[in-house]
BADODREN-477458 format. One record per residue (C-alpha): x, y, z. Coordinates in nm, 4 decimals. Layout:
N
{{X, Y, Z}} ...
This chain:
141
{{7.7938, 13.1383, 10.5407}} {{7.9056, 13.2501, 10.8883}} {{8.1240, 12.9451, 10.9473}} {{8.3213, 13.0043, 10.6299}} {{8.3671, 13.3737, 10.7143}} {{8.4917, 13.2845, 11.0633}} {{8.7333, 13.0339, 10.9152}} {{8.8498, 13.2836, 10.6543}} {{8.9469, 13.5265, 10.9299}} {{9.2112, 13.2790, 11.0437}} {{9.3012, 13.0852, 10.7298}} {{9.3233, 13.1605, 10.3644}} {{8.9999, 13.1247, 10.1711}} {{9.0722, 12.7871, 10.0104}} {{9.1721, 12.6195, 10.3372}} {{8.8680, 12.7587, 10.5141}} {{8.6420, 12.6284, 10.2395}} {{8.8049, 12.2834, 10.2470}} {{8.7540, 12.2506, 10.6220}} {{8.3925, 12.3609, 10.5923}} {{8.3291, 12.1335, 10.2919}} {{8.4781, 11.8329, 10.4711}} {{8.2587, 11.8916, 10.7716}} {{7.9468, 11.9637, 10.5674}} {{7.9870, 11.6521, 10.3539}} {{8.0376, 11.4316, 10.6553}} {{7.7451, 11.5770, 10.8474}} {{7.5178, 11.5537, 10.5426}} {{7.6043, 11.1857, 10.5034}} {{7.5161, 11.1203, 10.8654}} {{7.1887, 11.3128, 10.8336}} {{7.0901, 11.1071, 10.5276}} {{7.1841, 10.7853, 10.7058}} {{6.9800, 10.8724, 11.0130}} {{6.6847, 10.9599, 10.7930}} {{6.7107, 10.6164, 10.6302}} {{6.7264, 10.4568, 10.9758}} {{6.3982, 10.6324, 11.0621}} {{6.2408, 10.4933, 10.7460}} {{6.3636, 10.1438, 10.8323}} {{6.2189, 10.1727, 11.1819}} {{5.8783, 10.2672, 11.0383}} {{5.8850, 9.9746, 10.7950}} {{5.9879, 9.7378, 11.0730}} {{5.7071, 9.8651, 11.2938}} {{5.4585, 9.7960, 11.0134}} {{5.5870, 9.4387, 10.9902}} {{5.5624, 9.3936, 11.3656}} {{5.2048, 9.5231, 11.3641}} {{5.1124, 9.2930, 11.0754}} {{5.2662, 8.9938, 11.2511}} {{5.0823, 9.0780, 11.5701}} {{4.7537, 9.0985, 11.3765}} {{4.8284, 8.7554, 11.2292}} {{4.8597, 8.6240, 11.5833}} {{5.2334, 8.5647, 11.5764}} {{5.4312, 8.5947, 11.8962}} {{5.6451, 8.9019, 11.8402}} {{5.8443, 8.8409, 12.1562}} {{6.0854, 9.1189, 12.2356}} {{6.0615, 9.2820, 11.8920}} {{5.8662, 9.5844, 12.0212}} {{6.1186, 9.6423, 12.2993}} {{6.4044, 9.6174, 12.0509}} {{6.2259, 9.8638, 11.8229}} {{6.1977, 10.1116, 12.1111}} {{6.5677, 10.0660, 12.1861}} {{6.6588, 10.1147, 11.8204}} {{6.4531, 10.4336, 11.8023}} {{6.6182, 10.5627, 12.1195}} {{6.9608, 10.5037, 11.9666}} {{6.8536, 10.6786, 11.6473}} {{6.7315, 10.9721, 11.8570}} {{7.0648, 10.9798, 12.0436}} {{7.2505, 10.9815, 11.7138}} {{7.0352, 11.2711, 11.5918}} {{7.1105, 11.4589, 11.9120}} {{7.4780, 11.3855, 11.8590}} {{7.4472, 11.5212, 11.5036}} {{7.2975, 11.8440, 11.6340}} {{7.5674, 11.8724, 11.9015}} {{7.8347, 11.8070, 11.6397}} {{7.7094, 12.0970, 11.4305}} {{7.7056, 12.3228, 11.7373}} {{8.0528, 12.2130, 11.8441}} {{8.1888, 12.2793, 11.4963}} {{8.0412, 12.6302, 11.4942}} {{8.1978, 12.6970, 11.8345}} {{8.5290, 12.5445, 11.7291}} {{8.5436, 12.7676, 11.4231}} {{8.5101, 13.0769, 11.6398}} {{8.7392, 12.9622, 11.9224}} {{9.0453, 12.8221, 11.7432}} {{9.3377, 13.0601, 11.7187}} {{9.4674, 12.9995, 11.3667}} {{9.5959, 12.6460, 11.4221}} {{9.4817, 12.4762, 11.1013}} {{9.6022, 12.1304, 11.1959}} {{9.4475, 12.1576, 11.5390}} {{9.1185, 12.2776, 11.3948}} {{9.1055, 12.0011, 11.1367}} {{9.1990, 11.7390, 11.3976}} {{8.9228, 11.8663, 11.6261}} {{8.6687, 11.8518, 11.3422}} {{8.7801, 11.4990, 11.2599}} {{8.7496, 11.3977, 11.6259}} {{8.3927, 11.5264, 11.6651}} {{8.2887, 11.3557, 11.3403}} {{8.4307, 11.0279, 11.4751}} {{8.2194, 11.0670, 11.7905}} {{7.9130, 11.1095, 11.5714}} {{8.0132, 10.7990, 11.3786}} {{8.0140, 10.5917, 11.6984}} {{7.6586, 10.6939, 11.7899}} {{7.5391, 10.6279, 11.4341}} {{7.6975, 10.2823, 11.4375}} {{7.5149, 10.2029, 11.7627}} {{7.1825, 10.2920, 11.5974}} {{7.2695, 10.0781, 11.2951}} {{7.3587, 9.7815, 11.5134}} {{7.0296, 9.8134, 11.7027}} {{6.8391, 9.7951, 11.3736}} {{7.0419, 9.4943, 11.2606}} {{6.9663, 9.3149, 11.5877}} {{6.5970, 9.3913, 11.5463}} {{6.5914, 9.2605, 11.1890}} {{6.7667, 8.9434, 11.3042}} {{6.5039, 8.8970, 11.5744}} {{6.2238, 8.9440, 11.3210}} {{6.3741, 8.6879, 11.0837}} {{6.3926, 8.4418, 11.3693}} {{6.0231, 8.4951, 11.4410}} {{5.9246, 8.4283, 11.0808}} {{5.7673, 8.7694, 11.0306}} {{5.6928, 8.8649, 10.6706}} {{5.6405, 8.6523, 10.3640}} {{5.9095, 8.4623, 10.1811}} {{5.8724, 8.7059, 9.8924}} {{5.9480, 9.0045, 10.1229}} {{6.2667, 8.8400, 10.2452}} {{6.4210, 8.8071, 9.8979}} 
């Protein structure tokens, strides 16, 4: 992997691998989470459509769904930017292991903030749907 080779140029092999593994694990977790958020958004949209077909007043649920999807898209963009920033950071740092690790940690935290915003948007949407009585009692259990 190019990232690991670039890190190895400045650090010993084990440190370079640890930095890369930390970043990779964190980014993979965010990617899986965002994928789950997409699945939730699809399932929520199906419920909204079903409720609309049943003649229920869905209120602002569609607008909230659009907002949630926009936040998910922003988080995905942030994920992509995080990967790019890490690749650039690996090439630009001048052997400062602590500085490099701190920078990686900082960019992962920024990604975490955007992911939390997407999560909160989905939670707000689900709360709105529960208030509208969408879905059967069996689905809510």
